Structures are given as C-alpha cells and as structure tokens.
N, C-alpha and C positions, 0 to 999 in steps of 0.2 A: 436733570434727574427725573425719573418717572414719578408721577403723582403717587404718594403713599398714604392712603387713608388710615386714620387711627385704628380702624377695625382689625388691621393686620398685626397689630401689636399682640405679641404672645404666640404668633404662628410657629416660631421656632422652639417655643417652650414645650410643645407637644411631642411626645415620642412617636412620631409617625412610623418609624421603622418597626415598632412593636405592634402596630395595627395592620389590618389587612383589608384589601378590597377584592374585587372579582379576579384580579390578575396577580394576587399575591401580596407582597409587602406594599404598604402605603407610603414608603419613603419618597416616592415621586410626587406626592400630593402638594407639598408646599411650593415646589417649583412651578407647577401648573397654576396654583393660586396667584403667584407673583406675575406670571405671564398674562393673566387677565388684565393687568394694568398696562400692557404693552400693545398698542393698537394693532400692530402687524401680527401679533401672536394671540390676541385675545380670543378670537373665535375658535382657533385650534385648541387653545387651553381649555375652554369650556367643553368642547367635544371630548377631549381626553378625560376630563373629570367625569363627564357623563358616562363614557364607556367603562371607566374603571369603578366608579363608586355606585352608579345606578345600574349600568349594563342593560339587561333586559327586564329589569324590575323583578318583582316577586320576593324581594328580600331587602333588608337594611343591613349593610355590612358594618363592621366595627369602625371603619374610618368615617362613616357618614355623620354620626352625632357631633364629633369635634369639628368637622368641616362646616356644618350648617351655619354657625354664626358668621363665618367669613363669607359664605355665599350670600347671606342676607345683607350683610354690611356692604359688600361690593355692589349688590343690586340696588341699594339705596343711594349710592354715590353718583351724582350727576356727571362726574368726569369719566366714568366707565363707559366704554362704547358698546358693551354687550349685555346691557341690563335685561333686555327681554329674554335673551338666551339663558341668563342666570336664573331668572324667575321660572323659565320653562323647566330647568333642571330641579329647582327647589320644588316645583309642583309635582314633578315625576317622583321625587323622593317622598313627598307628603302622601301621594297616592299609594306608593309601595308600603309606606308605614301603616296606612289605614286599611289596606286590603290584603296584605300578606298574612300568612299564618304566623301566630305569635312566636313559634320556635325559629322562624327565619328573620325575626326583627331583633336587632341588637338591643340589649336592655337599656342602654343609655339614650335611645331615640326619643322616648316619651318626654323626658325632661327637656331635652334640646328643642323639641318641637314646641312645647309649652312656652318656652322663652322666645321662640322665633315669631309666634303668631302676633303679639302686640307690635313688633317691629314691622311686620308685613302689613298690618292694619294701617300703620302710619303712611304707607305708600298709596293709600286711597286718596290722599291729598297731594300727590306728586304733580308738579306742573305738566309732566309729559303724559298725554293720554295713553300712549303705548305701555308705559309703566303701570298706570292705573289699571289697564286691562290685564297686563301680565301678572300682577299680584293676585288676581282673582282665581287663577288656577290653583295655587297652593292654598289660598284662603277658603276654597270650596271644601277643604278637608280640615278646616279650623274648628269644627265643633259647633254645636247648636248655638252657643253664645255669640258666635261670629255673625249670625244672621241679622241681629239688630243693627250691628255696625254697617252691614251691607245695605240694609233698607235705608238707613240714614244717608249713606253715600249716594243712593239712588235719588234721594230728594234733592241733593245739591248738584248732581252730575249733569252736565250739559252736552257732552260729546255723545252722539247717537250710538256709535260702536261700543263705547264703554257702558252705556246704559243697557244695551243688549247683553253684554258680557256679565253685567251685574245680575240681570234676571236669570241668566243661565247658571251662574254660581249659586244663586238662591235656590234654583231647582235642584242642583246637586246636593245642597245641604238638606233640602226637604226629602230627597231620596234616602239620604243616610240617617235621617232622624224622623221617621214617619210618625213618631209620637207627638211631634210638634205640628198639630193640625192647623195652627194659625198660619203657617207658611203657605200651605196650599190655598187657604182662604184668601190670603193677600195676593197671591199670584192670580187667582181667578178675578179678583177685583181689578187688578192691573189689566188683565186680558179684556175685560169688558169696559174699562173706563179710560185706558190710555189714549192719548190723542194720535200718536204716530203709529202707522200700520206695523212698523218693525217691532215696536214694543208690545203691541197687542199680540203679534205673532209669537214673540219670545215668551211672553207670559202664558199664552194659551198652550204652547208646546210644553212649557214647564208643568202645567197642571196635568196634561195628558201623560207625561212621563212619570210624575210623582203620585198620581191618583189612580183610580181603578181603570181597567181596560174596557169597562162597559161603555155602551153608547152615550154620547154627550152631544146631541144635536146643536146645542148652543155654542159650544166651542168649535164644533165642525164649521159652523157658519162664520165664526170669527176668523178662523184660519183661512177659509176659502176667500173671504173678502180681503183679508190682509194680503194674501198671495196675489190676488187679482189687482189690488190697488197700488201696491208698492212699485216704485220706480227702480227697476233692476239696474239701470245705469248708475244711478246715485248709490244704490246699494253696493255695487261693486267697488266704488271709490271709498265708501265709508267703512265697510266691514268685510269686503271680499278677502283681503289679505289676512285679516284677523282670523276668519273662519278657516282659511287654509284650502279653499278650493279655487281653481283657476278661473272659473266663470260662475255667475250666480245661479245657473241651473241646479247646482248642488243644494240650494236652499230648499227646493221642493221635496226631495226625498227625506231631507233632514226633518222637515215639518210633518210630512205624511207618516213616516215611520214611527213618529212619537205616538200615534194612535194605537199602536200595538195590536191587540186582539179585536179591536173595533173594526170588523170587516166592512160593515156598511159605511161607517164614517170614512174609511180610507177609499172605498170605491167612489163615494160622492166627490171627494177631493180630486181623485185622479181623473174621473170623467170630465169634470169641469175644466181641468187644466189641459187635458189632451185636446180640447177644443179652443184653447187660447189662441188669439192672433199673434202671440209672441213666441218665437222659435225657442227661446231659452226656457220658457215655462213648459212648452211641449217636451223639450228634452228632459227636463226634470220629471215630468209626469210619466214619460216612458220608463224611466228607471223605477219609479214608484209602481207603475203597472206591472213590471216584471216581478217585483217583490210580492205584490198582492196575488198575482197569478201563481207564483211559486209556493204560496202558502195555502190557498183555498181552491178547491176544485170548482166550486160554484161561481167563482169570479169570472170564469171564461166567457159565459154568455153576456155578462155586463160590460166587459172591457175589450174583448177581442175585436168587435166591430170597429170601435174607436181607434184601437191600435192599428188595425188594417187600413184605416183611412189615411194614416200617416205614411203608407208606402209611396204616396204621391206628394209628400211634404216638400216644400221648397228647399229645405235644408237637407243635404245628403247625409249628414250625421244622424238626423232623425229618421230618414228612410232606412238607413243601416240598422239602427236600433229597433225600429218597428219590425223589420224582417227577422232580426235575431229573436225577438219575443215570440213572433209567430212560429218560427222554427222550433223554439224551445217547447211550444205547446203541441207539437206533433199533429196527431189526427184531428184535434180540436180546431186546428187552423185550416183544414182542408177547404172549407167554403171560400177561402181567399187565395186559393192556389193560382187563379188567373192573375190576380194582382202581383203575386210573387213572380210569376212567369214574365209579366210585363217588365217588372223592375230588373229581373235577371238578364233580359235580352235587350234592354235599351239603356241609354245614358240617364234616363230619368229627367224630370222637369228641371229646367234651368232656374237658378235662384241665387240669392245672396249667399255669401260664404257663411257657414254655420258657426256655432260657438266652438271653443277650443276642443271640444270632444263631446260625444253624446252621453258621457257618464260623468258623474260628479268627480271633481278633483279634490273634494274635501277629505282631508285626513280624518280617520276615525279617532285619532288620539285627541284627548281633551287638551293636551299641551298645545296643539296647533290652534285650537279654538281660542284660547286665551293669550297665547304667547306672541302671536303675530310674526312667526318666523317660518311660515310655509314657503315652499319652493315650487313654483309653477312648472308644469311640464310643457314641452313644445307641442303646439297645436298641429294636428294633421292638416294638410292642404285640402282645398275644396276638391281638387281632382282626385286626391288619394281617397277621401271619404266617398266620392262618387264610385270609384272602383270597388272599394270595400262594400258599399251598399249592394252593388251588383253581385259580388261574390257571396255575400250573406244571403241574398234572395235565392241564389242558385243552390246553396247548401240547404235552405229551408225547403225548397222544391224537392231536392234529393231525399230529404228526410221523409217526405210523403211518398217516395217511390214514383214520382211523376215523370213520365217519359220525356217531358219537355226539358228536363235537366240533362238529358243524354247528349243532344247535339252540341251544346256549348262545351261540355266536358270532353267529348270525343275530339273536338277541334283543338282543344288546348293541350291534351296529353302528349302528343308526339313532339310538341314544341319545347317541352321541359319547363315551361313557365305557366303553371296552372293557376297561380294566384292564391294557392293554399299552402299551409305550412306542412313540414314533414315531421312535426311533433304534435302531441296533444297537450293541452294545458287544462289543469283542474285547479280551481281556486274559489274561495268564497267571494261573494260580492258580484257586481255587475259590470266589471271591466270588460271591454270588448277585445279580448285577446284574439289572436289569429286563429281561424278555424283550420283544422287539419284536413289533408287530402283523404285520409282514412275515414274521417267523419262524413265526408261528402260522398265518396264512392262506395263505402261499405253497405249502405242501405239499398244500393241499386243492383243487387244480385239478380233481380228479376229482369234486368236489361243487360245482363252480362254479354250476351251474344253481340249486341250492338256496340258495346264498349271495348270488348276484348281486342279487336284488331289494333285500335289506338293504344291500348294499355300495353300490349305485347311490344309494339314498336318503342314505346317509352321505356319499357324495362330493358330492352336490348340496347338502347342508346344510353341508359343511365350510367353515370360514372361515379357519382357520390354515394357513399354508404347510406346516408340518411334517405336519399331518394329510393335507392334499391330496397331498403328495409320497408319503407312505407308501401311501395307497390307490391312487395311480397305479402305484406299484411292485408292489403286489399284482396288479393287473390285468395288468401286463406279465409277471409270472411265469406267469399263467394263459394268456397267449397267445391264440390264436384263440377259445378258449372264452369269452373275456371280451367278445366282439363286441357283445352287448346293451348294454354300457356305452359304446359309441361316442358317443352324444349327450352324456353327462355329461363325457367326456374332451374332446370338441370344444369344449364350453363353457368349458374352462379355457385354451384357446389364446390368449386375450387377457389372461391373468393372469400373475403371477410363477411360477405352477406350470406354465407352458407347456412347459418342457423335459421334465418328467416325464410330462406328458400326451401329448406327441408320441412319447416313447419307448414308452409303453404302446400307442399307436395303431400304431406300427411293429411291435410284437410281435404285435399282433392280425393284421396282414397285409393281404391284398388287400381284404377286406371293408371295412376302415377306409380304405384308399386310395380306394376307389370312392365313399366318402361325404364326402370332403373336397375343398375347392377347391384345385387345384394352385397357383394364383396366391397364395393366402393362405399356403400352406405355404412357397413360395419366399420370400415376404416375411419370414416367421419365420426361415428358415434364413440369410438375408442381413442380418438386423437387427444393428446394432452392439452390442457387449457389452463389459463392463469386465473380464471374466475369460476364461480359455481354455476352461473346462469347458462353458459354455453354447453357444457357437458350434460347438464340436466335436460335442457330443451332438445339437444341432439338425441339423447337417449330416449326421451319420450316420443319424438318424431320417428325414430328408428323402430320403436315398438309398434307404433300405429301403422307403419308401412309394412313391417315384416312379421309381426306377431312374436318377435323374440324380445323378452323383457330383460335379458341379461344386462346390457349396458345401463339401462335406467335403474335397475335394482342396485347395481354397484354404486351409483351416485346417490340415490335417494334413501336407501335403507339406513345408512349411517346417520342421516338427519334425525331419525326417530330417537336417537340417544342424546341429541343436543339439548342444552338447557332450555333454549327457546326454540320450540319445535314449529317448523313451518307446516302449513297444511298440504303442501305439494306431495309429500310421500303418501299421505292418506288418500289424496285424490287419485294417485297412480294405482295404489292397491285396490281402490274401488273399480278402476278400469279393468284391472286384472280379473276381478270377480273371484270365482271359486279357486282359480289358480294361485291366489294369494293366501290360501289357507295356512301354509307353513309360517306365516308372519303374523298370525292373529295375536299371539302373546306380546310381541313387540309393539303392535298397534295399540293394544289395550294399555300397555305400560306408559304410553305417551299421554293418556287422558288427564292425569293430574296437572299437566302443565298450564292449562287454562280452563276456566269454568264456563265460558260462554263464547259465542261468535264462531269463527271459522273452524278452529281445530276440533272441538268436541262434535260439532255438527258434521264435519267431514268424516271423522272417525266413525260416527254412528252410521252414516250412509255407507261407508266402506264395509262395516260389519254386516250390514244387511246384504250388500252386493256379494260378499264372500260366503256368508252362511245361509242366506235366505230367511233368517229368523228375525222377526221384528221386535220381539220382547225387549231385547237389550238395546237395539238400535234406535227405535222411535223416540224414547225419552231424550236421547242425546240430540237428535235432530230438533225435537220440540224445544229444547233448551235455548236454541238460537232465537226463538220468538219470545222467550220469557221477558226480556227487558221491555217489551211493548206494554206490559201491564204496569210498569212503573211510571209515575207522573213525570212528565218532561222528557221521557226517553223517545228517541226517534229511531226509525228503522235504518239499518245499514245494509249494504249489498248482500251480506251473508244471509239475511232474512229472506230475501227473494229466492236465493238458491235453496234455502231450507224448505220453503213452500214447494218448490219444484221437486225436491227429493221426496217430500211427503206424498205428493201426487203420484210419483213413480212407485212408492212403496205400496200404496193402495188405499181404498176408501176407509178402512179402519184407522189408519194413521191420520188421514185427513179429518176424520170425525173427531179425533182427540183435540185437534187444533181448531175445530169448527167455530167456537165463539170468537177467537182472535181473528180468524179469517173473515168472519161476517163483519166485524168492526172495521177491518181494513177496507173491505169493499164499500161499506156504507159511509165511511168518514167523509166529512167535508174538508176539514183541515188535513192537509197531506201529512201522513205519518212518517215523513222523511226529514232529513236535514233541510231547513229552509235557507234562503238567502244566496242561492247560486244557480248557475245555468243548468245544473244537473237535477234540481229539485223536481221539476215536472217529469222529465224522462225516467228518473228513478221511481217516482210514485206511479207512473203509468205501468212500468214493468212489475212493480210489486202488486198493484191492484189486478193486473191481468193474470199474474200467477195465482193470486188468491181466488179469483173468480173461476179460473180453470180448475183449481183444486176442488172448490165447492161443487162444481158441475159434474164431478165424478161420483157424487153421492146420489144414490137412487132416490132417496127421500126428498132431495131438492129438485122438485119437478120443474120449477121455473127459477130464473135468476134475473135480477134487474140488469138492464143494459148499462154499459159504462156511462158515468157522468162526465160531461165535457169538462 
C-alpha cells in the first residue's frame, strides 16, 4: 500500500466540488494530492496542481487555502519524492498571495498562510539540503518576523548553496520590508566580512538590490573581487542547478544587474570581466555589456572597444555575442567594421568548445533560484556556434550598409540556404534567437544593384511560402531600386504569396504600376478571403498602384465602427489626404476609443492631411508624447512616428513639443524600453527623429551631434 502520511487526514472532508480553481471545479484536487504519493505519478500530479491552482499567478483561487496544509505536510514528509517541486508550488502561491491585488486573493488565504509559515520554518533543519533551500522560496514571503529565523539558520548552515539561498531570501525580505533597516545593515556586514567569495557576492548583491541605486564603490569592489576569485567549476557543482542556469556564466549578469541605476559601477564590473582569462566570465560580461549599452548612450565609448576585442575570442559563442552587441549598436560600432568583416568571412580562431551558450540559462523565476528543479537546455555545438558567429557578424556588417556584406550574401541567395531565418523574433532579454533574412538584406538597399541578380534567382526558385514572403518583404524595403524584380514579383500574383508580392510592387511604385494589368489587380483586391489581413493589405497595395481607393475603403471603413479600433483605417485616410474629406465625421467618432498612443495620434495626423488645419490635429499628435513626462514611462514606437508627423506638419507643431524633444536628444539614459536587442535601434530612431524635428526650427541655429 502507498505511504499515507497523517497530513492527508481530512482530505475527503473538504467539499472540493464546491470550490473552484483556474479550470473550474476543484473536484479533481484530492486525486492529484493522492497521486503525489505514487512515485510514477508524483511529478505529473504536482504539475497538474500547479496548472490548476496557481496557473500563471496573479491570484489566489478558492481551492488554494484548503490545499495549502496538504502541500506543506507532503513537502515535509521524507518519503515523498517531489518535495522540491512541492516547495516550488508553495512558493509560487506565497508570491501570488503577497503580490496580487487584494480583490484577486481568496479571503481564506491569509489565515492559511499564517498557519503554514511555522511548519515551513521547521524545514530549515531538514537533513536534505535541497529541502532546506526549497523552503526558502516560500519563506521569503513569510513576513519581517521570518528574517530572524533565517539569520539564525545562516549561523548553523554548512552547505554553501543553502547559505547562498538564505542570503538571497533575506534580500527578498529586505525588499518587502524596507522599514527594517537592520536587514540591509546585516547584509552589508556579511558582504564585507564573510570568508567565502560566494557569500560575499550574495550579500553584496542583496545590499545593491535592497538599498539605493546610487554609487557604492565599496560593494563594487567586493563584487568584482568575488567574481574574479570564485572557482566557477566548483560553483557549477554546488549551486548551478539551484540557480537554474545551464552554466555559471549566468552568475555575472545576475550580479551586475543588481547594481541597477549605478552606471559607473556596472561599467567597472563589466570592463573587468570582459578582460577575464576565463571564457565563462567573458560570456557573462558580454550579456551584462548588452544590458548596460541598451540603457545608457554614454556607455558605448567605455564598453564597445572591449566588446569588439572579443570578435577574436577563442570561444565561438563569445565571438557571436560580441558581434550581436556591435550590430545592436549600429553606427556607434562602425570603427570596428573591419573586425566584423574578418569574422564574417573566415572561420575565426580555433579554440576550445565554449560554454553551453553565450547567454544565461538562468530562469528569472525565483522558484528556480530556490527550488532546484531547473531543466537545462541542449548546448549548441562548437561548429554551430562558429557558423552562427559568422552569420551574426555578416548581419552586423549589413546593418552598417557595408559593401563587404554583399559578396557573401549574393553567393548564398541562389542556393536557398542563407543561414538566416524567414521570420523575425521580438522578445525581452538577451537570448540569441535566429536573425532574419529581412533584417540582414533590408539595410542594403544602397547595394541593391549588386544583390538583385542573386535575389531574383532566389525568388524565382523559391517554393516555400515563408521564403517567398521574406524575399518579397526585402524587395519592398528596397522600394523603387527593386524595379528589375518586377517580373518575378508579378509571377507570384497567382500564388499564396500574392499579398506580399503586391505589397512589394506597390513599394516599387509607378514603374511596377505601368507593368501590371489593372483588371488583374482589381480582381486580386476584390477576391474573397477568410481573414482580415489579406483583403486589407491587397486593398492598400491596389490603391498605391492604381490610385483607386475603393477596395481599401470597403475593407477599412467598417473598422472605424468597431469597439476596438485599429489605427490602419486612419493611416489609410491620411494617405488619401483631401480625398478622405467625406469620412471626417467617422474619423472623429473613433477618437474616444483610446486616449494615447497610436489611434489618437494617427487620427490627428489624418485630420491634418485631410484638412490642412493644425489646430485640431497637433494636440492629438502631441498626446502620443505625453507619457514621457510621467516618471518611469518609456517611449514606444508610436512616439517616433509622432515626432516625424510633427516635423511634417511644420515648425510651429515642433515648437510645441520642443522641451520634450530637447530632453530626448540630450538624455543619457535611453528613453525606451530597456533589456532587449531593440533598445538601441529604437532609441537611435527616436533620437534621430527628435533631432531632425528640432533642426527645422529657424531659431535652433546649431544642434549637438549624436552621442555614441
């Protein structure tokens, strides 16, 4: 018979069917709880409970409070095989209970959690160090009184990984209870006095996370020395699985990012580690360099030379990441174009196989930090990383419009194996997702004559829809210079790629219009479709080629009456200009749908394009920039478009936005979303638009040159 701990007594006395979780009735909960005792089913049972009772967080469902005592009791039972997973679930629930809005937390949760905390504190003495670590995730939400118990546990704990986790849990408690100043003081004492580098590091990071973002040279020195002195091989064995990253390189960004707004401190740490003789430390430093460069414009002169030096790193993963950082920085990386060209055209220096990847495998979830249940990803091979390093350098070179990118790309295109993806990936973080062919070829319109023969052959030979779509999008980016490809694009009008072919032909302009049969185009624009995208885009392309707005109006005007109005109808009416005058009332009626961003800004621009009057239009366009005056708000792509619209409307419109535009130009901290590969390009585009707008003002005789 399966082991039945006393804690399950009373499980059937609860009316689970009258309770609910994320998927409806909680009648299935007791079955999953019992399955936790069956080794072959235990892991799946915890997963089921996590999916139904915790789901994606943000709430505490009615089934959670009565379930909690059973979860804690099972986690405390040495006979249970999934104790760490149970503690992970308990921690996730504790986090949701502490951080969710009160209206989303079941009223019974507070009392249930109060009763659970003493039982979880008892696990600090469990013989299994994985359990002692696992209980710290939920206990980091145990309230200020829990801190003394954790400090006492630190005094007696001997396991290095658990000592680290204790310091991290104490940091979390200090963050939640800033009035307890003694916690930060004791963390600083540990940072300066602990014997082990790992502990000094954990405590110093805790202080930086819990205290001010201002400069702290003393702790910067502690972190620098700890990262330099630690044996990362031992570290991987002791705490790698607990932290949840596949290799110890993830330790560096975890530590450096804790310095927050301390730009100088982060630069000091990153520069030192970029010069490390250890490839793993250099890998982590590259990720940290990307984060610093993505946040501050002034970091480029301090960090780009060191990053560029790693284009010749012995580790191909580091060469790849260095090329990606330089490519992200665009024009600021031009001084190192020769290094990029060398990497793009050669195999690169031979060296030992690098770490499992050039970015951290550390999960951001605190459950993985404490629970020890991370799952490692497969490591790319040395040859694959070498190939990707070459491709990334080629992309970075193309971003600069460098002619040296043309030859390799022209050679690859007809073969159909370019090494680049047919899709684009946008995500936060510094994962090295595949670069797209559109990202590589799009910036090379200045070299279209040299690339078009190869691209035309590739398009004629392409069979897959994704490949055809991508090549059409490249030609659309090139605009009129892609005119020699009109025959290949016209040949696709009878295929599933017709919408992208017609978009590219419209971007080419009058030369394409003259080569096409208007009757065939109209038949395409009026063809029935199962989705909204195809008829909308076909109608727009038809209008741009023929000047006939009928099909586009038929598709887009009804959208103005939808509850959630898309900005596409307003954009089209702006293109129509004075010809859209009959639709002004319908355009204005859509204004209440949203108060900021794309829709009101686009409607304002459309009103100006249609009427030529700025009095009504300019406040709407200016509204898109309003959030920049709010603390903590960052620019979105709509703001860059708004600045360009103001420039087109004229100097008086620009003058009204003058103070905001001056701040955008002068800022050191990039006023865009930080923490991803789009941060620098988005900021470059916004700053260039703001500078161009300001330079239309006669009174602005001089303007500062762009900051690297």
